C-alpha positions as CSV (number, residue, x, y, z in Angstrom):
1,M,0.0,0.0,0.0
2,A,1.5,3.3,-1.1
3,Y,1.2,6.2,1.4
4,P,0.9,9.8,0.3
5,V,4.0,11.9,0.3
6,V,4.7,14.0,3.3
7,D,4.5,17.8,2.9
8,W,7.9,18.6,4.4
9,R,7.4,22.3,4.4
10,R,4.4,22.0,6.6
11,A,6.0,19.3,8.7
12,T,9.1,21.4,9.4
13,L,6.9,24.4,10.2
14,V,4.8,22.4,12.7
15,G,8.0,20.9,14.2
16,A,9.7,24.3,14.5
17,L,6.7,26.0,16.1
18,G,5.8,23.0,18.3
19,G,9.5,22.6,19.3
20,G,9.8,26.3,20.1
21,A,6.7,26.1,22.4
22,F,7.8,22.8,23.9
23,W,11.3,23.9,24.7
24,G,10.2,27.3,25.9
25,L,7.8,25.7,28.4
26,A,10.5,23.1,29.3
27,A,13.1,25.8,30.0
28,G,10.6,27.7,32.1
29,A,9.7,24.6,34.1
30,I,13.4,23.8,34.6
31,L,14.2,27.4,35.7
32,A,11.1,27.6,38.0
33,S,11.9,24.3,39.7
34,K,15.7,25.0,39.9
35,A,16.5,22.0,37.7
36,S,14.8,19.5,39.9
37,T,15.0,15.9,38.9
38,T,11.2,15.7,38.9
39,A,10.9,18.5,36.3
40,V,13.5,17.0,34.0
41,I,11.8,13.5,34.2
42,A,8.4,15.1,33.5
43,I,9.9,16.9,30.4
44,C,11.4,13.6,29.2
45,I,8.2,11.8,29.6
46,T,6.3,14.5,27.8
47,A,8.8,14.4,24.9
48,V,8.3,10.7,24.6
49,I,4.5,11.1,24.6
50,V,4.7,13.8,21.9
51,V,6.9,11.6,19.7
52,S,4.6,8.6,20.3
53,V,1.5,10.6,19.3
54,G,3.3,12.0,16.3
55,T,4.3,8.5,15.2
56,F,0.7,7.2,15.7
57,I,-0.7,10.1,13.6
58,Y,1.9,9.6,10.9
59,R,1.4,5.9,10.6
60,R,-2.4,5.9,10.7
61,S,-3.2,8.9,8.4
62,T,-3.5,8.8,4.7
63,S,-3.7,12.5,3.9
64,P,-0.5,14.5,3.4
65,R,-1.8,17.2,5.8
66,N,-2.2,14.7,8.7
67,R,1.1,12.9,7.8
68,A,2.8,16.3,8.0
69,L,1.3,17.0,11.3
70,G,2.5,13.6,12.6
71,M,6.0,14.2,11.3
72,G,6.0,17.7,12.8
73,L,5.1,16.3,16.2
74,I,7.9,13.8,15.9
75,L,10.3,16.6,15.1
76,A,9.1,19.0,17.8
77,P,10.9,17.6,20.8
78,L,14.0,16.8,18.7
79,T,14.5,20.5,17.7
80,G,16.0,21.5,21.0
81,L,17.8,18.3,21.9
82,T,21.1,19.3,20.5
83,P,21.3,22.7,22.4
84,V,20.2,20.9,25.6
85,L,22.9,18.3,25.2
86,A,25.5,21.0,24.4
87,V,24.6,22.8,27.5
88,S,24.1,19.9,29.9
89,L,26.8,17.4,28.9
90,P,29.8,19.5,29.9
91,G,28.4,19.9,33.4
92,V,27.6,16.2,33.7
93,L,31.0,15.2,32.4
94,T,32.8,17.6,34.7
95,H,30.9,16.1,37.7
96,A,31.6,12.5,36.5
97,I,35.3,13.1,36.0
98,S,35.8,15.0,39.3
99,W,33.8,12.5,41.3
100,R,35.9,10.3,43.5
101,G,33.8,7.6,45.2
């Protein structure tokens, strides 16, 4: 069964707007909670749910519009992953290297 082609312009627009909103709210939650573990875990769970919903919409839809929405939801949490890793990994690595148990 052939699926319709994804409208990548729409998918990247949805992903960029959704990702901006997602990571804006995530950064606000992290700052408000002073980077508590609970907030970070809640953000990770929310990201997994958004990607799962996007995957479900993408795989179940037949119209290009809905497939673009699903792909955009998949892309949304991934848009801010690189900056988050670039900011957080040096701190984590510094603590791991300097830790003497």
